[in-house]
ZAVEX-113512 format. One record per residue (C-alpha): residue number from 1; x, y, z; residue in one letter. Coordinates in nm, 3 decimals. Layout:
BEGIN
num / X / Y / Z / residuo
NUM / X / Y / Z / a
...
***
This chain:
BEGIN
num / X / Y / Z / residuo
1 / 1.844 / 0.317 / -1.487 / x
2 / 1.729 / 0.141 / -1.201 / x
3 / 1.419 / -0.063 / -1.205 / x
4 / 1.199 / -0.092 / -0.885 / x
5 / 0.994 / -0.453 / -0.825 / x
6 / 0.642 / -0.463 / -0.934 / x
7 / 0.564 / -0.460 / -0.580 / x
8 / 0.759 / -0.130 / -0.459 / x
9 / 0.593 / 0.203 / -0.382 / x
10 / 0.864 / 0.368 / -0.594 / x
11 / 0.780 / 0.179 / -0.925 / x
12 / 0.654 / 0.472 / -1.080 / x
13 / 0.921 / 0.716 / -0.967 / x
14 / 1.238 / 0.830 / -1.184 / x
15 / 1.578 / 0.880 / -1.091 / x
16 / 1.751 / 1.211 / -1.130 / x
17 / 2.140 / 1.188 / -1.241 / x
18 / 2.157 / 0.810 / -1.216 / x
19 / 2.162 / 0.885 / -0.824 / x
20 / 1.863 / 1.006 / -0.639 / x
21 / 1.490 / 0.946 / -0.667 / x
22 / 1.297 / 1.204 / -0.869 / x
23 / 0.971 / 1.335 / -0.693 / x
24 / 0.783 / 1.024 / -0.565 / x
25 / 0.497 / 0.933 / -0.831 / x
26 / 0.287 / 0.647 / -0.632 / x
27 / 0.210 / 0.312 / -0.782 / x
28 / -0.123 / 0.382 / -0.991 / x
29 / -0.353 / 0.078 / -0.930 / x
30 / -0.654 / 0.002 / -1.148 / x
31 / -0.903 / -0.041 / -0.856 / x
32 / -1.225 / -0.015 / -1.106 / x
33 / -1.203 / -0.388 / -1.149 / x
34 / -1.082 / -0.487 / -0.828 / x
35 / -1.286 / -0.698 / -0.590 / x
36 / -1.261 / -0.554 / -0.209 / x
37 / -1.403 / -0.648 / 0.110 / x
38 / -1.414 / -0.426 / 0.413 / x
39 / -1.202 / -0.545 / 0.680 / x
40 / -1.150 / -0.337 / 1.025 / x
41 / -0.819 / -0.318 / 1.165 / x
42 / -0.737 / -0.518 / 1.485 / x
43 / -0.524 / -0.413 / 1.735 / x
44 / -0.257 / -0.680 / 1.594 / x
45 / -0.222 / -0.467 / 1.296 / x
46 / -0.218 / -0.139 / 1.480 / x
47 / 0.038 / 0.109 / 1.278 / x
48 / 0.136 / -0.228 / 1.093 / x
49 / -0.002 / -0.249 / 0.723 / x
50 / 0.302 / -0.434 / 0.634 / x
51 / 0.198 / -0.697 / 0.906 / x
52 / -0.182 / -0.721 / 0.773 / x
53 / -0.006 / -0.697 / 0.389 / x
54 / 0.205 / -1.029 / 0.456 / x
55 / -0.106 / -1.214 / 0.639 / x
56 / -0.346 / -1.150 / 0.335 / x
57 / -0.132 / -1.163 / 0.051 / x
58 / 0.217 / -1.317 / 0.161 / x
59 / 0.425 / -1.032 / 0.091 / x
60 / 0.494 / -0.747 / 0.361 / x
61 / 0.615 / -0.490 / 0.073 / x
62 / 0.248 / -0.427 / -0.009 / x
63 / 0.183 / -0.231 / 0.273 / x
64 / 0.119 / 0.050 / 0.029 / x
65 / -0.188 / -0.130 / -0.123 / x
66 / -0.391 / 0.004 / 0.184 / x
67 / -0.325 / 0.375 / 0.116 / x
68 / -0.415 / 0.328 / -0.253 / x
69 / -0.743 / 0.172 / -0.186 / x
70 / -0.867 / 0.407 / 0.108 / x
71 / -0.678 / 0.754 / 0.030 / x
72 / -0.978 / 0.927 / 0.231 / x
73 / -0.894 / 0.705 / 0.503 / x
74 / -0.513 / 0.690 / 0.544 / x
75 / -0.353 / 1.026 / 0.490 / x
76 / -0.085 / 0.845 / 0.677 / x
77 / -0.069 / 0.467 / 0.596 / x
78 / 0.092 / 0.405 / 0.929 / x
79 / 0.013 / 0.655 / 1.166 / x
80 / -0.364 / 0.632 / 1.031 / x
81 / -0.369 / 0.272 / 1.081 / x
82 / -0.548 / 0.216 / 1.420 / x
83 / -0.771 / -0.066 / 1.554 / x
84 / -1.127 / -0.016 / 1.519 / x
85 / -1.069 / 0.163 / 1.156 / x
86 / -1.246 / 0.026 / 0.860 / x
87 / -1.069 / 0.025 / 0.536 / x
88 / -1.118 / -0.134 / 0.203 / x
89 / -0.875 / -0.437 / 0.114 / x
90 / -0.854 / -0.574 / -0.244 / x
91 / -0.977 / -0.981 / -0.199 / x
92 / -0.615 / -1.036 / -0.399 / x
93 / -0.346 / -0.829 / -0.516 / x
94 / -0.012 / -0.960 / -0.669 / x
***
């Protein structure tokens, strides 16, 4: 069985027939004890959550964290990632 890295958005998604991804199961993040800050997206990060994740956490693969913390704002975590939008970002995520 393939195991995904802990920073992968696919880490909870199973494998079918040792070949295909099963139905996508997003990583569950317990946000109840996580400190967040409000962050207004600037043009540098427009449609680039990976760049923001790299700048904040040192890992561009954590782009999906923003979608987990802002499900009502980011229906599409790339297209909806626009300048002027205020989102919640965890102060630390590893």
